[in-house]
N, C-alpha and C positions, 0 to 999 in steps of 0.2 A: 216371302220374297224380300221384304225390307231387311230381314235379318241376314239373308245371304248377301245382299248388296253391301251392307255394312261390313261384313267380314271381308268381302273382296277389297273394299277401299282400305281397310286396315292392313291387308296383306300386300297391297300394291306399293308403288313408289310415291304416290301422292300423300305424303305424310308431313306433318308439321313438327319440326325439331326445336325444342326450347333450349337455348344456350344461355347460361348466366354464370357469373363468377361465384365460386363456392370456396369456403375455407376447408383445407385438408384436415381431416380428423381421423381418429382411429375407427376401424369398422364398427366398433361399439361407440356410438356418437357421444356417450357420456365420458369418454376417456380422452386425455390429452397426453402428449409425449413430452417429457422433460428434455431440455436440450443438452443436459449433462449426463445423467444416468441412462437416458433414453427409455426409462420406465413409463408405461402407460398407466396414468392415474386419473382419478376424478378431480374435478375443478377444486373441490374443497381441500385437496392435498397439495395445493400450490400456494406460494407466498409471493408478495410483491418483492421484486429484486431491483435495487437501485443499480444502474449501470456503473456509477462511481459510488463506492461505499460512503455512507453518511458520516463516517468518522472523519472524512476530509472536507466536511462542510455541508450545510443544509442550504439548498438553492431553490429559488422559485422556478417552477416548471422543470424540475430536474428530470432527466430521462429515466423512466421506470419501465421494467418489464412486467407484464401481467400474464398469468397462466403460462409461464415459460420455464421457470425454475421451481422444482418441487420443494416442499418443506424440508425433506430429508437432506437434499443437496445444499439447500440454503443454510441449514443448521451446521452441517459439516464444514462448509466454507467459513462460516462465522468463527468456528472454533479453531480453524487451522490457517488457511491462507490469508483471510481478512485480518485475523488477529496478528499474524506475523507482520503484515504490511503496516498496521496501525501502531503496534507496540514495540516492534523489533526491527525498525529500519530507519534510515536517515530521513526518508520522506515523512514517516510518522513523527519523528522528533521535530521537524520543521513546523508542524502544526502549532506547537506551543509558542513559537516565535512569530507566527502570522495571525495570532488571535483566535484561532479556531478552538483551541483548548486553553484553559487558564494555566499560567506558568506553575502555580502551586500543585497542579496535578501531574507534573512531569515525573513524579515518583511512580506513576502507574506504568511507565515504560518497562520493557524487559531489560533490567539493568545488566544482564550478561551480554546484551547485544548493543545497548545504547548507554554511553557514559558521558556524564557532564563534568567538566573540569573548568577551573578558573585560576587566575593568578593576578595578584595586584602588581602594579608597575615596579614595586620595590622587591618583588619576589622572583627568584630565578627559575622556579619550577612550578608546574601545574599541580593543583590539588583538587581532589574530588569535591564537588559542590552540589548544592540542592537549592531549589526555589522554595521560598517560605512566604507565608502571609504575615504582614506587619500592619500596625495601625496606619502607616503611611502608604500602604499598598503592597504589591508583590515585590519581593527582592531576592537577592542571592545570598546564601550563607555557605560557608565551608563546612563540609560534613566532618564531624569529629571522628577520629580514628587514627590508625597507623598506616604508614606506607613502608614497604620493604622490598628488597630485590629478591625475586624468586629464583631458586636454583633450577627448578624444572623448566620454566619458561624463559628464563634469562630476561625477564621484564619486570618493571615495577608493578607491584600489586597493592591494593588498598583493602583494608578491613575496617569496617565501621565500628564505632564504639558500641552500638547496639548489638552487633554480632559478637563482639568480645564479651559483653556482659552476660549474654544468655548462653555462652559456652558453645556457640555454633561454629566456631572455627577450630579445625582439627589439623592444620597444616603448619604447625610451628617448626617442624623439622625442615620445611622448605625455605626457611629464611637463610639468605646468604650473609653470613656474619662478617664478610669482608666489606659490606656496605652498611651505611647507617640506617637505623630504624627511625623514621621521622614521625613525630606526633603532630596531628592537626587538631587544634582546639580553639575555642572562642573565648574562654576565660579560665581563671584559676580553678574554679570548681570542676569544670570539664576536664582540665588537665589532671586533677587529682583522681577523677573517676577512671581515666585511661590508665594511669599508673597503677591503681588498685587492680584493675582487670588484668594487666600484664603480670602483676605479682601473683595473682591467683592461678594464672596459667603456667607459672614457673618456667618461663621461656628461656631463662638463662642467657639473655642477650643484654648488652649494654646499650642504653639509649645514647647515641653519639651526637644527635642533633635534634633540635626542635624548631618548629616554625611559630614565631610569635603571632599573636592574634592580629587580625586586620580590623581596622577601625570601621565602624558603621558609616555608611555614606561614601566610602571610598570606591572609585570606579575600578572595575576589574575587566580583564579579558576573559571571555567565555568561549570554551571550545567544546563542540559536540563530536564525539567519536562514535560512529555507528556503522553497522553493516549495510552495504549497498548491493551485495551479490550473494545469493544462495538459492537453492532450488525452490524452497517454499515461497520465497519472495518473487521469483520469476513466475511461478504459477499464479500468484496473486495478480501480477501485471497482465499475464495472458488472459486471465478471467475477465478483467476489465475490458480488454480489447474484444474478446469474444462476446461479452454482453452487448457491447456497442454494435457489433456485427448483427446480432439478433434484433437489436432495437432498430437499426437502420434498414436491414433487408428482410426482417420478419423471421418468426420462429421456424417456419418450414424450410426456409433457405439455410438456416443454421443447422438444421438436422440432416443436411446432405452428407453422404458418406465421405466427401472430400475433406470434411472437417473432423473426421474421426480421430486423427492423430493428435490434433491440438486439444480435442475434447478429452481424450484419455490422459494427456499430459496434465491438464488442469485438474481433473477429477482424481486420478491415481498417482500422478507423478511418474518419474522414470529416473534411471541412473544418470542421465545426462540431459542437458538442455540444448536443443537445436532450434528453438523457436524464438527466444527472446534475446535481444542484443541491445546494448547501450549504443547510442548514436549521438552525433552532434545535434545541438538544438536546431529546430526549424526556425528560420528567420521569418517570423509572422508579422510583427508589428513595425518592422523597420528600425533602424538604429536609434531614432529619436524617441521611440516608445518601448524600448526593451524592458523598462521598469515594469510595464504592464504584465509581462509574463511571470514576474516574481510574485504577483498577487493573485495567481490563479492556476488552474490546471487546463490541460489540453488533451482531448481524446479525438482521434481522427481515424479515417479508414480510406484506403484507396486501392485501386487495381494498379499494381506496379507497372513500370515501363515495359516489362516483357509481355504484358497482356495476359498473363496466366496466373500470377501470384497475388493473392489478396493479403494486404499488409495493414496492420493496425499500428497506431502511434499513441503512446501514453506519456504524459509529462506532468510532474507535480512541482508547483512553485518555481518553475524554471531551473530546478536543481539538477535533475537527471531526465534525459529523454530516452525512451525505449522504443524500438521497433519490434513488432510481433508478427511472425509469419503464420498466418491463420490457415492457409490452404493453397493448393496449386491446381488449377484447372488445365486440361489439355487445350481448351479454347473456350473463352467466355465472351459472349457478345453483350453482356449486361454491363452498362457503365456503373462503376462503383467509385464514389468519391463523396466524402462527407466529413464534417468536423464540428466540434463544439468547444467553446472556451467557457470555463467555469470561473466567474469573477467572484472571489471570496469577499470583496469589499461591497459590491452592490448586491451580491447573492443572485445575480442573474446568470442564466445559461444562454450564451450568444451563439447562434449558428454561424459557421465560418464558410467562406468560399472554398472551392476545391483546392487541393494541394497542387494540382496542375491545372491551369498554367502556373509558371514558376512560383516557388514558395514565397518570394518577396511581395507577390500580389495577393497573398492570402490574408485578408484583413477582415475585421468585423463588418458586417453589413450595416 
């Protein structure tokens, strides 16, 4: 009888239901889904992922994703989009002038995409330059080599002495002989080496002009010419914004199908960019404190005024601000608004107030 009574109670409506919050996992509880490749993998197959790449500074309490980005995706991003952002962009070049990287390491940049030039007050044209270490500290030196007018590109090109001496330059027929070939050298010995290299190449051009050496200690104007727009760079910016979305809203939120398009753009790229746009800087600190934005980075997230579009904002050193369209909901009742300021001087990450109310009220707490 007791057994029958127990069965009746279990089959009736007098039941206790236990409700508690649970983390969404794969049916096999040992597996977690990566927010990029959406592969289901074990915990040991995931890396820590910094929302902002460490190449742009190491900060106290920096936002970090755990068990969110798999090792395969992390390695792929390091070799592609993160590398392009750090070594082949204007933002990456600014790191050396803000003290994040030593100036003497500027040679590590992708020199096809980032060029350093300088000129002394007495010189009419820019010359390729490089940072060097000296007993007095880091300084600037002009790179020895030749400058010439290119026929194919109709622009001035520079070939270093190092390239000339190792025979790595094969475009002597691209020299426009209607323009002078200009030598850049620091002393008579370097000048002799350049002339010997040119003689060995048998260029058959007349050196019509030379630039005399610039004295040590002389002040010069430094110019950085770098790429600010390309697909790989846009994917790197989008990745930072998407990382921040996952950090703010959680991995499961970032795995929603509404974010599949931006996920595919970051992971695989596409023939065109419809997600990332340059925009005017956000007035965060007010006119009296605008210098603060030049010493740090900003990453923010908001639900746009239309109530359906999730937008990220990424800014480096106050140089360029990007907006990133992450996804569009038919209707979203979840308030989304978050921001952080990365101060490279104090190495602190400061939470920011929401973008709305108006941006001029968005100040450090």
